[in-house]
C-alpha positions in Angstrom: 19.8 13.7 -33.1 17.7 13.9 -30.0 14.1 13.0 -30.5 11.5 15.0 -28.6 9.2 12.7 -26.5 6.3 13.9 -24.5 6.6 13.7 -20.7 5.9 10.2 -19.5 2.4 9.7 -17.9 2.5 8.3 -14.4 0.1 5.7 -13.1 -1.0 5.9 -9.5 -1.1 2.5 -7.7 -3.5 1.6 -4.9 -0.8 2.1 -2.3 -0.3 5.7 -3.4 3.0 5.1 -5.2 3.4 6.0 -8.9 5.1 4.3 -11.8 5.8 5.3 -15.4 3.0 4.1 -17.7 5.6 2.9 -20.4 8.7 0.9 -19.5 11.3 -1.2 -21.1 11.2 -5.0 -20.7 14.3 -7.1 -20.8 12.8 -10.6 -21.3 15.0 -12.6 -23.6 17.7 -10.0 -23.8 21.1 -11.9 -23.6 22.9 -11.6 -20.3 26.0 -10.0 -21.9 23.9 -7.5 -23.8 21.6 -6.4 -21.0 23.6 -3.5 -19.6 24.2 -1.9 -23.0 20.5 -2.3 -24.0 19.3 -0.7 -20.7 21.7 2.2 -21.2 20.3 2.6 -24.7 16.8 2.6 -23.3 17.8 5.3 -20.8 19.2 7.4 -23.7 15.9 6.9 -25.5 13.9 8.2 -22.6 12.8 5.2 -20.7 12.7 5.4 -16.9 11.0 2.1 -15.9 12.6 -1.3 -16.4 11.0 -4.7 -16.0 13.2 -7.8 -15.3 12.8 -11.1 -13.3 15.0 -13.6 -11.5 14.0 -16.1 -14.3 15.4 -13.9 -17.0 18.9 -14.3 -15.7 19.8 -10.6 -16.4 19.0 -8.8 -13.2 22.8 -8.2 -12.8 23.0 -6.4 -16.2 20.0 -4.2 -15.2 21.8 -3.4 -11.9 25.0 -2.5 -13.6 23.4 -0.1 -16.0 21.2 1.6 -13.4 23.5 1.6 -10.4 23.3 4.9 -8.5 20.3 6.2 -10.5 17.5 7.5 -8.3 15.3 8.5 -11.3 14.3 5.0 -12.4 11.6 2.5 -11.5 12.7 -1.1 -11.3 10.4 -4.2 -11.3 11.5 -7.7 -10.7 9.8 -11.0 -9.9 10.2 -14.1 -7.8 10.3 -17.3 -9.8 8.1 -20.3 -9.3 10.8 -22.6 -7.8 11.4 -20.0 -5.1 7.8 -19.8 -4.0 7.0 -20.1 -0.2 7.4 -17.6 2.6 11.0 -18.1 3.6 12.2 -19.1 0.1 10.7 -15.8 -1.3 12.5 -13.7 1.3 15.8 -15.4 0.4 15.1 -15.0 -3.3 14.4 -11.3 -2.9 17.7 -10.8 -1.2 19.5 -12.4 -4.2 17.6 -10.2 -6.7 18.2 -7.0 -4.7 21.9 -7.8 -4.6 22.0 -8.4 -8.3 20.1 -5.2 -9.0 22.4 -3.3 -6.6 19.4 -1.9 -4.8 18.5 -1.7 -1.1 14.9 -1.1 -2.1 13.0 -2.4 -5.2 10.2 -0.3 -6.6 7.9 -3.2 -7.6 8.2 -6.9 -6.7 5.8 -9.5 -8.4 5.0 -13.1 -8.1 5.9 -14.2 -11.6 3.3 -17.0 -12.0 0.7 -18.4 -9.6 2.0 -21.9 -10.3 -1.2 -23.3 -8.8 0.0 -26.9 -8.8 2.5 -25.8 -6.1 -0.2 -24.2 -4.0 2.3 -21.8 -2.5 1.2 -18.4 -4.0 -0.6 -17.3 -0.9 2.4 -17.9 1.3 4.6 -16.2 -1.3 2.2 -13.2 -1.2 2.5 -13.0 2.6 6.3 -12.8 2.1 5.8 -9.9 -0.4 3.6 -8.2 2.2 6.4 -8.5 4.7 8.9 -7.1 2.3 6.7 -4.1 1.8 6.1 -3.6 5.5 9.8 -3.8 6.2 10.6 -1.1 3.5 12.5 -3.5 1.2 9.9 -3.1 -1.6 7.8 0.0 -2.3 4.9 -1.8 -4.1 3.9 -5.4 -4.5 1.9 -7.2 -7.1 1.5 -10.3 -9.1 1.8 -11.6 -12.7 -0.3 -14.0 -14.7 -2.9 -14.3 -11.9 -6.5 -15.2 -12.8 -9.5 -13.8 -11.1 -9.6 -16.9 -8.9 -5.9 -16.5 -7.9 -6.4 -12.8 -7.1 -9.5 -13.4 -5.1 -7.8 -16.0 -3.0 -4.8 -13.8 -2.0 -7.2 -10.9 -1.2 -9.5 -13.1 0.8 -6.7 -14.8 2.8 -4.5 -11.8 3.5 -6.7 -8.7 3.1 -4.0 -7.1 0.9 -4.9 -6.3 -2.7 -2.0 -6.5 -5.2 -1.1 -3.1 -6.8 -0.5 -4.6 -10.2 -1.2 -7.7 -12.2 1.1 -8.1 -15.1 -0.6 -10.3 -17.8 -0.4 -11.2 -21.5 -2.5 -8.5 -23.1 -2.6 -7.1 -26.7 -5.3 -6.4 -29.3 -5.7 -10.0 -30.2 -6.2 -11.0 -26.5 -7.7 -8.1 -24.6 -8.6 -9.8 -21.3 -11.7 -7.8 -20.7 -13.2 -9.9 -17.8 -9.9 -9.8 -15.9 -9.4 -6.1 -16.6 -13.0 -5.5 -15.2 -12.1 -7.4 -12.1 -8.9 -5.4 -11.7 -10.9 -2.1 -12.1 -13.3 -3.2 -9.4 -10.5 -3.9 -6.9 -8.2 -1.0 -7.7 -5.5 -3.3 -9.3 -3.5 -1.8 -12.2 -3.2 -3.9 -15.4 0.3 -4.2 -16.9 0.7 -5.7 -20.4 3.4 -8.2 -21.2 4.0 -9.1 -24.9 2.1 -5.9 -25.8 2.8 -6.4 -29.5 1.6 -10.1 -29.4 5.2 -11.3 -29.9 5.2 -9.6 -33.3 2.1 -11.3 -34.6 0.3 -8.0 -34.7 2.7 -6.1 -36.9 1.4 -7.5 -40.2 -2.3 -7.1 -39.2 -4.2 -5.3 -42.0 -6.5 -3.5 -39.6 -3.6 -2.1 -37.6 -1.7 -1.4 -40.8 -4.5 0.7 -42.1 -4.8 2.7 -38.9 -1.0 3.2 -38.9 -1.0 4.5 -42.5 -3.8 7.0 -41.7 -1.7 8.4 -38.8 1.7 8.1 -40.5 2.9 5.8 -37.7 4.1 2.2 -37.5 1.7 -0.7 -36.5 3.8 -1.1 -33.3 3.3 2.6 -32.4 -0.5 2.2 -33.0 -0.6 -0.9 -30.7 1.4 0.8 -27.9 -0.7 3.9 -28.2 -3.8 1.7 -27.8 -2.3 0.3 -24.6 -1.6 3.8 -23.2 -5.0 5.2 -24.1 -6.6 2.1 -22.5 -5.1 3.0 -19.2 -2.7 0.0 -19.3 0.9 0.0 -18.2 3.0 -1.3 -21.1 6.6 -2.7 -21.3 7.7 -3.2 -24.9 11.1 -4.9 -25.4 13.5 -4.2 -28.2 17.2 -4.8 -28.7 17.2 -2.3 -31.6 17.9 1.3 -30.7 15.8 2.6 -33.5 12.8 0.6 -32.4 13.4 1.6 -28.8 12.9 5.3 -29.9 10.0 4.3 -32.1 8.2 2.6 -29.3 8.5 5.4 -26.8 7.3 7.8 -29.5 3.9 6.3 -29.0 3.6 9.1 -26.4 3.5 11.7 -29.1 0.1 11.2 -30.8 -3.5 10.2 -30.2 -5.9 7.6 -31.7 -9.5 8.4 -32.8 -12.6 6.8 -31.3 -13.0 4.8 -34.6 -9.5 3.4 -34.2 -10.4 2.1 -30.8 -13.6 0.5 -32.2 -11.7 -1.2 -34.9 -9.0 -2.5 -32.5 -11.7 -3.7 -30.1 -13.0 -5.9 -32.8 -9.7 -7.8 -33.1 -10.1 -9.4 -29.6 -10.4 -13.2 -29.7 -10.6 -15.9 -27.0 -7.9 -17.8 -29.0 -5.5 -14.9 -29.1 -3.3 -16.0 -26.3 0.3 -16.6 -27.3 1.8 -17.7 -23.9 0.9 -20.4 -21.3 -2.5 -20.4 -19.6 -1.8 -19.5 -16.0 -4.7 -21.7 -14.8 -3.1 -24.8 -16.1 0.6 -24.0 -16.5 2.9 -26.3 -14.5 6.4 -25.0 -14.4 
């Protein structure tokens, strides 16, 4: 049975390119299962896919999407490949694995501030965009300080900052900075690594709409103007997640979700101090 899904909204980036607002993330999907999972996601209606060199499964993404011109692919340079020349070499490896001459969006995975190489890495991304190898460039896990430094030292504003973001950790100051600079916010771990699914506030909102808590959270991301990349290895949940396109939240729902925000809601590493 084919499920009807509303057309996917497109987000316009500061370089004029567009990307689907909802995509499929492949973090922690086993290498041998990636191609099948991505094909399943395509069948469920996804047209944007988020991977990274560090995930070890770029090849599976490439196999599943080879020859398709109707998809948007994001990948990322890993911390140990930071530096100008190193990043250019790392991109060549990623592009080969993805079976693409051009990648839609290339990100610096973490600022890795103890290396102090993220500005040189950003200059390599600028070169990749200027040479046509990458359509759009951005960063991931950058703080306001990191963003300001790459902007000040290169004059080039990232198109996207992909960060941990969910109702328990809403990152309002960073999002406000993004808005002021024309940077789009993309949410990783949008469901809080599953911690949100038993939340009673979200459960009550879900019951009122006849939806699942996961759908409520994903709809909140979409209505908040965020790019969102849920991951699931389950075909049913893939379809459930993308069905978040099919309904709307009320203002009172947004108010109740806003109240869930907490400074202690982070589930992943702190980019300001992470050393890996």
